[in-house]
N, C-alpha and C positions, 0 to 999 in steps of 0.2 A: 111167415119170413119176411122183415124189411127188406127193399133195397136203402143202402146206406148211400144216401147222396151228401150227405156229412163228413164222410170217412175223410181223412187230411189224406190219404193216399190217392187220392181221386183223380189227380192231375198226370200220376206217374204210371199207375196200376193200367196192364194190359185188360183185366175182365171190369174195370169200373162202370157200372152202368146197366151193363149185362144181368137180365133178371133173374136167370138160372145160375149165375156164380156169385155175383155181388149183393152179398145179403149179412144179415148182425153174424152169421156164424163163420163168415171168413176167419182166418188164422191172421190175418195184417189187422184187420178192424178190431178183433179181440186183443192183439197185441197191445195197438195204440191204445184203443177208447177202451178195452174194458168191456164185461158183460154188460152193463148199463148202460156204456156209450159216452161217461164221464169219469172212468177209473183208467186203467192200464197205465202206461208210459204217460201219456198226455196230463191223466192225473195226477201222476207220481211228480212232474217236473213241475206244478203248482205257478204256472205262468196265467198271469192276470186276465180274466175275462175280455178284459178291451186288447188283449197283445195278440189273442188266439187265431184272429184272422178268420175265424168261421163265422 
């Protein structure tokens, strides 16, 4: 499992950056980014790449 440093929740999440908890199987990451990292709510919002802030 990879630690998700690109998660949009990283500034507010209590476990962000903790290798035992912050990974691609996290519920919040899956919800916002999807299983591929480009889907989920973030992908459905259809926000242009230049405005995403990542």
